[in-house]
Residue, then its C-alpha position, 0 to 999 in steps of 0.5 A: m460752978r459751971k455758970q461761973f466757969k463760962a462766965l470766966i471764958q467769956e470774960n476773958k477771951w484770951l483762954k480761947g488761945v491757950p490751946t493753939t499756944l500749947t500746940i505751938c509749943n508742941s511744934l517748937c519742941g520738934f523744931g528744937a529737937i531737929l535743931y539739937t540732933l544736928n548737933a551730932y555732926t559737929v562734936d566727937s563720937e563719944v557725945i553723939p548718944d548724949i545728944l540723941t537721948l536729949s532730942a529724943y527726950i524733947v520729942l517725948a516732952a512734946m507728947f505732953f502739949d499734944a495731950l494738953d491742947g485737945f484737953a484745954a480745947r474742950i475745957f475752954n470750948a475752943a475746939s475748932m477746924h483751925g485748932m485740928q489743922m494746927d495740931s496735925l501740922a504741929d504733929m507732923v513737925t514733932f512726930g514725923v520730921a523730928p524722929a525721922v532726922i534722929v534716926a538718919v543722924m544716928a545711923h550716919s554719925l555712929r555707923k559712918l554710913e557710905g555708898n548704898s548703905y547711906y541711901f538705904v537709911w534715907l529711904m527707911c527714913a523717908v518711908y516713915l516721914g511720908c507715912a506719917a504725912l499720909r496718916l495725919a492727913t487721913y486722921n483730919v478727914h475722919a475727924m471732919l467726917e465722923k461725929k463720934s470718936s472711937d476708943k480705937f485708932n485705925g492704924l498706929p498713932s504718930p505719937g506712938a511711932a515716934a515714942a517707939i523711936c525715941s525709946l530705943v534712942i534712949f535705951f541705947n544711950y544707957y546700954e550702948e553694948h546693944k550696937i545692933i539698935i543702931k542697925i535695926l533702927p532705920i528698918y523699924a522706923c519703916v515698919l513703924g511708918l507702914l503701921m501708921v497707914s494700916h487698918i490694924k486697930y490700936q488702943h487709944m490710951a487717954k480713953w483707956l486711962q479714963s476708963v481705969k477708975r471704973n475697971n479694976s483689972r485695968l487699975l491693977c495692970l496700971i499699978i503693976f506697970l507704975g511699980l515696975l516703972a519706978w523700979h526700972p524706968i528705962i527698960m520698962l518704958t522701952v518695953a511698955i511702948n514697943a509692947y503697944v506697937l506690936a500689940g496691934p499686928v499680934s491682935a489682928f493676927l489672932k483674930i484671923f484664927k478667931r474667925p468663925a468658919v463659914l458653914q457650907p450648905e448641906v447637899d442632900l444626895t438622896n434627891a440627886g440625879 
């Protein structure tokens, strides 16, 4: 079966272009989300949450392309440096620029920012954007130098940061009474940016899901989560994504207290002096 599959790939060289096509779809999703978000400046304020929500869903949809391009590269034996660079460029558009634009437009169009508040939001979004660029560049360097991939990420992955922003945007559309989200989202975006360039460890969710079939406790957690997700998808999606974001700092904080105390050498006072 494997020989037949390898022969199929060799006979159809165009299959090696599938990962690149998926990566381009990822970047097109980001571009589409940005363009659609800008429509918020041309419509009534009542429609703005719907526009921002659809943009957020487009960014979340791009995550499927982001996951599939790596999977396709392994399947079709098409992994390359070119593909890795393409993937990071697409992620920069979709998980870097698009979420920053969504946050900035949401704050400006729904809060009617003026003066220093306007520039503050810009600054928070700029921090997120700059950290996303630094994160992706650093990830590329590590991917080139390290031979083995770990089941942990150093710093928050850019798709996770984008998902956290999008989840709150979607949550606000369904629960508009929580106006506080509009105020805290720019600050939260800044925090997410700093987490991306931090050294805090984050679980590689794709590898975690692959290990579910060998780990009964993880399988049980997944089944419970899927049940809760079916019960109330918006709330559970928001809670799950942002719990993942907060799990990193909390875990790092708890490890500080779990470090073993350094034993000091005992001094023999009987022979002193």
